[in-house]
N, C-alpha and C positions, 0 to 999 in steps of 0.2 A: 451689594451696595454697602459701603462703609458708613459708619455713624457720622463721621464728618461731612460725606457728600449729602446724607440726608438732612442734616443740620444746616448745611449751606443752601440746599433746595429751599428748605422751610423760611430761611431768612430772606433769600432773594424772593420768593414768593409773597412773603408778608409785606416787603419793602414795596415791592410792585403793585400789590393790591393796594396798598395805603396810597401810594402816589396815584393810581389811577382812579380811586374813590375820590381824592382832592382835586383832580383835573376834572373830572366828570361831575363836578359840582354835587358833592356829597352822597353819592351813590354806593359808598362802602357798606359792607355787611358785617362788620366787627372784625376782631383779631382773626379768628377762624375763618369766617367768611373770606377775608383778605387774603388769607394763605391760599385758600383753594380758588379764588379767583385769579391769583397771581401765578399758581402753578399751572391751571388751565390756560391762562393767558400765554404763559411761556412755551407750553406746548403748542398752541395756536400760532405763535409767532415762529416756532420751529417748523411748522409747516408752510406758513405764508411766504415768509422772507426767502427761503431757498427757492421757492418756485418763481418768485419775481425776480431773482438774480441778485439779491443781497445776501453778501456773507455776513453770517452771525459769527463775529470774532469771540475769542476767548476772553476771560477774566470777568470779575464781579461787576464792575460798572457796565460792560456791554451787556451781560446777562441781565442786570436790572433795567437797562435801558430797552432791551428787546421785550422782556415779560412785561415791561409797563406798557409798551404799545400794543402788545397782544392782549393784556388785560382791559386796556381802553376799548379796544375793538370789541371784546367779548361783553364788556357793560354796555356798549352801544347796542349791541345785538339783543340783550336781555332787555333794555328799554324799549327796543322795537315790538319785542314779543309782549310785554306787559301792557303796551298800549293797544 
């Protein structure tokens, strides 16, 4: 894996984690936590959406969109477990 792809993954993860924290009413975990939530959310979206028949397109904006949706799902599940 090249440095630029790792950097892009971290940026997409950070943006997706930050957006999901804002959408889910302040459930963010700080910068490092948001990056982790965004990356795990992107992985989760990469598993869920193709199984449902949705195509995950290429590009930065679609990556951020799908990673944000996956991170929202992840934050929702974390909220269920915490309660």
